[in-house]
C-alpha positions as CSV (number, residue, x, y, z in Angstrom):
1,M,-0.7,25.9,-18.1
2,R,1.2,22.9,-19.5
3,T,-0.7,21.7,-22.5
4,D,1.3,18.5,-23.1
5,I,2.0,15.5,-20.8
6,N,5.7,15.4,-21.7
7,E,6.0,19.1,-21.1
8,F,4.3,18.7,-17.7
9,M,6.6,15.8,-16.7
10,E,9.8,17.5,-17.9
11,A,8.9,20.5,-15.7
12,L,8.3,18.2,-12.7
13,K,11.5,16.4,-13.2
14,A,13.4,19.6,-13.4
15,R,12.0,20.6,-10.0
16,T,12.5,17.2,-8.4
17,P,15.7,15.7,-10.0
18,G,16.5,12.0,-9.2
19,E,13.1,11.2,-7.8
20,Q,12.4,8.3,-10.2
21,E,9.8,6.5,-8.2
22,F,7.8,9.7,-7.7
23,H,8.1,10.6,-11.4
24,Q,6.8,7.1,-12.3
25,A,3.8,7.4,-10.0
26,V,2.9,10.9,-11.2
27,H,3.3,9.9,-14.9
28,E,0.8,7.0,-14.5
29,V,-1.8,9.3,-13.0
30,V,-1.3,12.2,-15.3
31,E,-1.5,9.9,-18.4
32,S,-4.9,8.6,-17.2
33,I,-6.5,11.9,-16.2
34,W,-5.1,14.3,-18.8
35,D,-8.2,14.4,-21.0
36,V,-10.4,15.0,-17.9
37,Y,-8.1,17.8,-16.9
38,L,-8.1,19.5,-20.3
39,K,-11.9,19.3,-20.5
40,N,-12.3,21.2,-17.2
41,P,-11.4,24.9,-17.5
42,R,-11.7,25.4,-13.7
43,Y,-9.0,22.7,-13.1
44,Q,-6.7,24.4,-15.5
45,K,-7.3,28.0,-14.3
46,T,-6.5,27.1,-10.7
47,R,-3.6,24.8,-11.6
48,I,-5.1,21.9,-9.8
49,L,-2.7,19.3,-11.2
50,E,0.4,21.4,-10.6
51,R,-0.7,21.9,-7.0
52,M,-1.6,18.3,-6.6
53,V,1.9,17.0,-7.4
54,E,3.5,19.3,-4.8
55,P,3.2,18.0,-1.2
56,E,1.6,20.4,1.2
57,R,4.4,19.8,3.6
58,V,7.6,17.7,3.8
59,I,9.2,17.2,7.2
60,M,12.7,15.7,7.4
61,F,14.6,15.3,10.7
62,R,17.5,13.4,12.3
63,V,16.8,10.5,14.6
64,P,19.6,9.9,17.1
65,W,19.4,6.8,19.3
66,I,21.8,4.6,21.4
67,D,22.4,1.0,20.6
68,D,22.9,-1.8,23.1
69,Q,26.7,-1.2,23.1
70,G,26.2,2.4,24.2
71,E,27.1,3.8,20.7
72,V,25.2,6.7,19.3
73,R,23.5,5.9,16.0
74,I,21.8,8.4,13.7
75,N,19.1,7.8,11.1
76,R,17.0,10.1,9.0
77,G,13.3,10.5,9.6
78,Y,10.6,11.8,7.2
79,R,6.9,12.7,7.0
80,V,5.4,13.7,3.7
81,E,2.0,15.4,4.3
82,F,0.9,15.3,0.7
83,N,-2.8,16.4,0.5
84,S,-5.4,17.2,3.1
85,A,-8.3,18.2,0.8
86,L,-10.5,15.2,1.9
87,G,-9.4,14.9,5.6
88,P,-6.4,14.5,7.9
89,Y,-3.2,13.1,6.3
90,K,-3.3,9.3,6.4
91,G,-0.6,6.9,5.4
92,G,1.9,4.5,6.8
93,L,5.4,4.7,8.3
94,R,8.1,2.6,6.7
95,F,11.3,1.6,8.5
96,H,13.7,0.2,5.9
97,P,17.2,1.0,4.6
98,T,15.8,1.8,1.1
99,V,13.6,4.6,2.4
100,T,14.3,7.8,0.5
101,L,12.3,11.0,-0.1
102,S,11.5,9.9,-3.6
103,I,9.9,6.7,-2.4
104,L,7.9,8.4,0.3
105,K,6.7,11.1,-2.1
106,F,5.5,8.4,-4.5
107,L,3.8,6.5,-1.7
108,G,2.2,9.7,-0.4
109,F,1.0,10.7,-3.8
110,E,-0.5,7.3,-4.4
111,Q,-2.1,7.3,-1.0
112,T,-4.0,10.5,-1.8
113,F,-5.9,8.8,-4.6
114,K,-6.2,5.5,-2.8
115,N,-7.7,7.2,0.2
116,S,-10.1,9.1,-2.0
117,L,-11.3,5.8,-3.5
118,T,-12.2,4.4,-0.1
119,T,-15.0,7.0,0.3
120,L,-13.7,7.7,3.8
121,P,-12.6,11.3,4.9
122,M,-8.8,10.9,4.7
123,G,-6.1,12.8,3.0
124,G,-2.8,11.4,1.8
125,G,0.6,11.1,3.5
126,K,3.5,8.8,4.1
127,G,6.6,8.7,6.3
128,G,9.3,6.6,7.7
129,S,13.1,6.2,8.2
130,D,16.1,4.5,6.7
131,F,16.3,2.6,10.0
132,S,16.0,-1.2,9.8
133,P,14.4,-3.2,12.7
134,K,16.1,-6.3,11.3
135,G,18.8,-7.6,13.6
136,K,18.0,-5.1,16.3
137,S,17.0,-5.9,19.9
138,D,13.6,-4.9,21.3
139,N,15.3,-2.3,23.4
140,E,17.1,-0.8,20.4
141,I,13.9,-0.7,18.5
142,M,12.1,0.9,21.4
143,R,14.8,3.6,21.8
144,F,14.7,4.3,18.1
145,C,10.9,4.6,18.0
146,Q,10.9,6.9,21.0
147,S,13.5,9.2,19.4
148,F,11.6,9.2,16.1
149,M,8.3,10.0,17.8
150,T,9.9,12.8,19.9
151,E,10.2,14.8,16.7
152,L,7.2,13.5,14.8
153,Q,4.7,14.2,17.6
154,R,5.0,18.0,16.8
155,H,3.4,17.4,13.4
156,I,0.7,14.8,13.9
157,G,-2.6,14.4,15.7
158,P,-6.0,12.7,15.3
159,D,-7.4,15.7,13.3
160,T,-4.2,16.5,11.5
161,D,-2.1,13.5,10.5
162,V,-2.7,9.9,11.5
163,P,0.2,7.6,10.6
164,A,-0.1,3.8,10.5
165,G,2.4,0.9,10.0
166,D,4.0,-0.2,6.8
167,I,7.1,-2.3,5.9
168,G,9.2,-2.6,9.1
169,V,6.5,-1.1,11.3
170,G,4.2,-3.7,12.9
171,G,2.4,-3.9,16.2
172,R,5.5,-3.7,18.3
173,E,6.8,-0.5,16.6
174,I,3.3,1.1,16.7
175,G,3.1,0.3,20.5
176,Y,6.5,2.0,21.2
177,L,5.5,5.0,19.0
178,F,2.1,5.4,20.6
179,G,3.6,5.1,24.1
180,Q,6.0,7.9,23.4
181,Y,3.3,10.1,21.9
182,K,1.1,9.6,24.9
183,R,4.0,10.3,27.3
184,I,4.9,13.6,25.6
185,R,1.5,14.9,24.8
186,N,-0.3,13.6,27.9
187,E,-3.3,12.4,25.9
188,F,-4.8,9.1,24.8
189,T,-6.1,9.7,21.2
190,G,-6.4,7.8,18.0
191,V,-3.2,9.4,16.6
192,L,-1.9,6.1,15.1
193,T,-3.7,3.1,13.6
194,G,-2.7,-0.5,13.7
195,K,-2.8,-0.4,17.5
196,G,-3.3,-3.4,19.7
197,L,-6.9,-4.5,20.3
198,A,-6.7,-3.7,24.0
199,W,-5.9,-0.1,23.4
200,G,-7.8,1.2,20.4
201,G,-7.0,-1.2,17.6
202,S,-9.4,-2.7,15.1
203,L,-10.1,-6.3,14.4
204,I,-8.8,-7.7,11.1
205,R,-6.5,-4.7,10.6
206,P,-3.4,-6.9,10.0
207,E,-5.1,-9.0,7.4
208,A,-7.1,-6.1,5.9
209,T,-4.9,-5.3,2.9
210,G,-4.8,-8.9,1.8
211,F,-8.5,-9.5,2.5
212,G,-9.4,-6.4,0.5
213,A,-7.2,-7.3,-2.4
214,V,-8.9,-10.7,-2.7
215,Y,-12.3,-9.1,-2.5
216,F,-11.4,-6.8,-5.3
217,V,-10.1,-9.7,-7.4
218,S,-13.4,-11.5,-6.7
219,Y,-15.3,-8.5,-8.2
220,M,-13.1,-8.5,-11.2
221,L,-13.7,-12.2,-11.7
222,E,-17.4,-11.7,-11.2
223,R,-17.5,-9.5,-14.3
224,L,-15.7,-12.3,-16.2
225,G,-18.2,-14.9,-15.1
226,K,-15.7,-16.5,-12.8
227,E,-14.9,-16.9,-9.1
228,I,-11.9,-17.4,-6.8
229,A,-12.7,-21.1,-6.3
230,G,-10.7,-23.4,-8.6
231,H,-8.1,-20.9,-9.7
232,T,-4.3,-21.0,-8.9
233,F,-2.5,-18.0,-7.5
234,A,1.1,-16.8,-7.5
235,V,1.7,-14.6,-4.5
236,S,4.9,-12.7,-3.7
237,G,6.2,-11.9,-0.2
238,F,5.0,-13.4,3.0
239,G,4.3,-10.4,5.2
240,N,0.9,-9.2,6.5
241,V,-0.4,-8.5,3.0
242,A,0.5,-11.9,1.6
243,W,-0.7,-13.7,4.8
244,G,-4.1,-12.0,4.6
245,A,-4.4,-12.7,0.9
246,I,-3.4,-16.4,1.2
247,S,-5.9,-16.9,4.1
248,K,-8.8,-15.4,2.2
249,I,-7.9,-17.2,-1.1
250,N,-7.9,-20.5,0.8
251,E,-11.2,-19.6,2.5
252,L,-12.8,-18.9,-0.9
253,G,-11.6,-22.1,-2.5
254,G,-8.6,-20.8,-4.5
255,K,-5.1,-22.3,-4.4
256,V,-1.9,-20.4,-3.6
257,V,1.3,-22.1,-4.9
258,T,4.1,-19.5,-4.3
259,I,5.5,-17.2,-1.7
260,S,8.8,-15.3,-1.9
261,G,11.4,-13.5,0.1
262,P,14.8,-11.7,-0.6
263,D,16.4,-15.1,-1.0
264,G,14.1,-16.3,-3.8
265,Y,10.7,-18.0,-4.0
266,V,9.0,-21.3,-3.1
267,Y,6.7,-23.3,-5.4
268,D,4.4,-25.6,-3.5
269,S,2.2,-27.5,-5.9
270,A,0.1,-28.9,-3.1
271,G,-1.0,-25.4,-2.1
272,I,0.0,-23.1,0.8
273,K,-2.7,-23.7,3.4
274,D,-3.5,-24.8,7.0
275,E,-0.4,-25.6,9.1
276,K,1.8,-24.2,6.3
277,V,0.3,-20.7,6.8
278,D,0.8,-21.1,10.6
279,Y,4.4,-22.0,9.9
280,L,4.9,-18.8,7.9
281,L,3.5,-16.7,10.8
282,E,6.0,-18.4,13.2
283,L,8.8,-17.7,10.7
284,R,7.8,-14.1,10.5
285,A,7.7,-13.8,14.3
286,T,11.4,-14.5,14.4
287,N,12.1,-11.5,12.1
288,N,13.3,-14.1,9.5
289,D,12.1,-12.9,6.1
290,V,13.7,-15.7,4.0
291,V,11.6,-18.5,2.6
292,E,14.0,-21.4,2.1
293,P,13.2,-22.9,5.5
294,Y,9.6,-23.3,4.3
295,A,10.8,-25.4,1.4
296,A,12.8,-27.6,3.7
297,E,10.0,-28.0,6.1
298,F,7.3,-29.1,3.6
299,G,9.3,-30.5,0.8
300,A,8.5,-27.7,-1.7
301,E,10.6,-26.4,-4.5
302,F,13.0,-23.5,-3.6
303,H,14.2,-21.2,-6.4
304,P,17.0,-19.1,-5.1
305,G,17.4,-15.5,-6.4
306,K,14.3,-15.7,-8.5
307,K,10.7,-14.3,-8.6
308,P,7.6,-16.4,-8.7
309,W,6.2,-15.0,-12.0
310,E,7.8,-17.8,-14.1
311,Q,5.3,-20.3,-12.8
312,K,2.1,-21.2,-14.7
313,V,-0.8,-19.8,-12.7
314,D,-4.2,-18.3,-13.4
315,I,-3.9,-15.1,-11.3
316,A,-0.8,-13.2,-10.1
317,L,-1.0,-11.2,-6.8
318,P,2.2,-9.1,-6.1
319,C,2.3,-8.5,-2.4
320,A,5.9,-7.5,-1.7
321,T,7.2,-4.1,-2.9
322,Q,7.3,-1.6,-5.7
323,N,8.4,-2.5,-9.2
324,E,8.6,-6.3,-8.4
325,V,7.1,-7.2,-11.8
326,D,9.1,-6.0,-14.8
327,L,8.3,-6.3,-18.5
328,D,10.0,-9.7,-18.8
329,D,8.0,-11.0,-15.9
330,A,4.8,-9.6,-17.4
331,K,5.5,-11.3,-20.7
332,M,6.3,-14.6,-19.0
333,L,3.0,-14.5,-17.0
334,V,0.9,-13.9,-20.1
335,A,2.8,-16.6,-22.1
336,N,2.0,-19.1,-19.3
337,G,-1.7,-18.4,-19.4
338,C,-2.1,-15.9,-16.5
339,F,-5.3,-13.9,-17.2
340,L,-5.4,-11.5,-14.3
341,L,-2.9,-9.5,-12.3
342,A,-3.9,-7.4,-9.3
343,E,-1.3,-5.3,-7.4
344,A,-1.6,-5.8,-3.7
345,S,1.8,-4.0,-3.3
346,N,2.1,-0.3,-4.0
347,M,3.1,0.2,-7.7
348,G,4.0,-3.4,-7.9
349,C,4.7,-3.3,-11.6
350,T,7.2,-1.2,-13.6
351,A,5.7,1.3,-16.1
352,E,6.8,-0.9,-19.0
353,A,5.1,-3.9,-17.4
354,V,1.8,-2.0,-16.9
355,D,1.8,-0.8,-20.5
356,Y,2.1,-4.4,-21.6
357,L,-0.3,-5.9,-19.1
358,V,-3.3,-3.6,-19.7
359,N,-3.3,-4.8,-23.3
360,H,-2.9,-8.5,-22.6
361,L,-4.8,-9.4,-19.5
362,N,-7.1,-8.1,-16.8
363,Y,-4.9,-5.7,-14.7
364,A,-5.7,-3.6,-11.7
365,P,-3.3,-1.1,-9.9
366,G,-2.4,-1.0,-6.3
367,K,-4.2,2.2,-5.4
368,A,-7.5,0.3,-5.9
369,V,-6.5,-3.3,-5.1
370,N,-4.7,-2.7,-1.8
371,A,-6.9,0.1,-0.4
372,G,-8.4,-2.4,2.1
373,G,-5.6,-1.7,4.6
374,V,-6.0,2.0,4.8
375,A,-9.8,1.5,4.6
376,V,-9.7,-0.5,7.9
377,S,-7.3,2.1,9.3
378,G,-10.0,4.6,8.6
379,L,-12.6,2.4,10.3
380,E,-10.2,2.2,13.3
381,M,-10.2,6.0,13.4
382,T,-14.0,6.0,13.4
383,Q,-14.1,3.5,16.3
384,N,-11.5,5.6,18.2
385,S,-13.6,8.7,17.7
386,Q,-16.7,7.0,19.0
387,R,-14.8,5.2,21.8
388,L,-16.1,1.8,20.8
389,N,-15.1,-1.4,19.1
390,W,-16.9,-3.2,16.3
391,T,-17.0,-7.0,15.9
392,R,-14.9,-8.8,13.4
393,E,-18.0,-9.4,11.3
394,E,-18.9,-5.7,11.3
395,V,-15.5,-4.6,10.2
396,D,-15.3,-7.2,7.5
397,A,-18.7,-6.3,6.2
398,R,-17.7,-2.6,5.9
399,L,-14.4,-3.6,4.2
400,H,-16.4,-5.8,1.7
401,L,-18.7,-2.8,0.9
402,I,-15.8,-0.4,0.5
403,M,-13.9,-2.7,-1.9
404,R,-17.1,-3.2,-3.9
405,E,-17.6,0.6,-4.1
406,I,-13.9,1.0,-5.2
407,H,-14.4,-1.6,-7.9
408,E,-17.6,0.1,-9.1
409,T,-15.8,3.5,-9.3
410,C,-13.1,1.9,-11.4
411,V,-15.7,0.4,-13.8
412,L,-17.6,3.7,-14.0
413,H,-14.5,5.7,-15.1
414,G,-12.6,2.9,-16.9
415,N,-15.2,1.2,-19.0
416,N,-14.3,1.6,-22.7
417,G,-16.9,-0.8,-23.9
418,Q,-14.6,-3.8,-24.2
419,R,-12.2,-4.5,-21.3
420,I,-12.2,-2.4,-18.1
421,N,-9.2,-0.1,-17.9
422,Y,-8.8,-0.3,-14.1
423,V,-5.8,2.0,-14.2
424,K,-7.7,4.8,-15.8
425,G,-10.8,4.1,-13.7
426,A,-8.9,4.2,-10.4
427,N,-6.9,7.3,-11.3
428,V,-9.8,9.3,-12.7
429,G,-12.1,8.3,-9.8
430,G,-9.6,9.3,-7.2
431,F,-8.5,12.4,-9.0
432,V,-11.9,14.0,-9.6
433,K,-12.9,13.7,-5.9
434,V,-9.7,15.3,-4.7
435,A,-9.7,18.0,-7.4
436,N,-13.3,19.0,-6.7
437,A,-12.5,19.3,-3.0
438,M,-9.5,21.5,-3.7
439,L,-11.6,23.7,-5.9
440,A,-14.2,24.1,-3.2
441,Q,-11.5,25.1,-0.6
442,G,-9.8,27.8,-2.7
443,V,-6.2,28.3,-3.5
444,V,-4.6,26.9,-0.4
């Protein structure tokens, strides 16, 4: 057994060269749980950690499709089925040019612990393709999705692996994917989540990640004797996660002053609310992911090529993508008086930024903060199994309870008597549950 973290990581890197995102995700977890691992002889004897960092299955396949000009195009498809100790593999599909095996392994690894924290019976997985829906016609996206699902359907099912949406995979793509699965398998089952409400979807699923993140922040604030109302927020991105977060922050009396896109960010001192949020939804519906039009429409400041972390705010909520907050951003936030950062994106901060933030403000990692999305996906699976639909209020109440339980788990395992170490709390809480399940199921 590896008795040193550096030795463990060097061995992993030797087996998985070039997978930097995956190495970053593993190192963060291993660093948090190492003392727990060393204190449990059964974990060591059965090589729990060594097994946990190896996916149970990695599926990679070509995806040929025909564009509107009749030309054959080829993309690469993936599904990383990481860990099924707690239930069927569960995790999104991402369609984006940056998709690589390393990114999907990091996301699947993170998903395993995130799903564990939700208390729902779900394992961890992730998948996707280097295909970009941007600039493609509906027919091209449909043909791609049908080709992708023609291969993926062999490996998934409601009791085996239940994918969901992620970046580049929204309601339209889920519809095309589900239709092809149903066509090939001749069955109507809850094999995907994020479906339309008329055919098995759940209320508040699109907003769930953002809603859950704000609920988690509210519990962090509660421990500090504070609340959402009266605080200013910097939010990045303006996809579903940012939309849900902005909506809930406004509802609870907070004020969001930034959004961002690949072209830069917008600072709106008056607050992003009401018809401004509606405008963002309209902008997104056109597959336009730039934010400069918002600035022109509402007379806000546009900062091309920059990130919103230079603004003076109370709370930062990264909602876009991995490693969007680096060490310089972290220092700038702290210097400007930010006292809390919660990752609504997956691994939203670089490792260097995390090391700095945990010592200078109240910081919580994505696997805890953004678990609301997969939690409601799990609730969608439950509704599908029971052939019924819950009301918006029922789903929201369950989401509220799940986020509270996740927060309590983080406090239980991360309380050092001074500040709560949410990184350690989330990692240890997620790890112990998965590890004990693996022990109970033998060496498989």
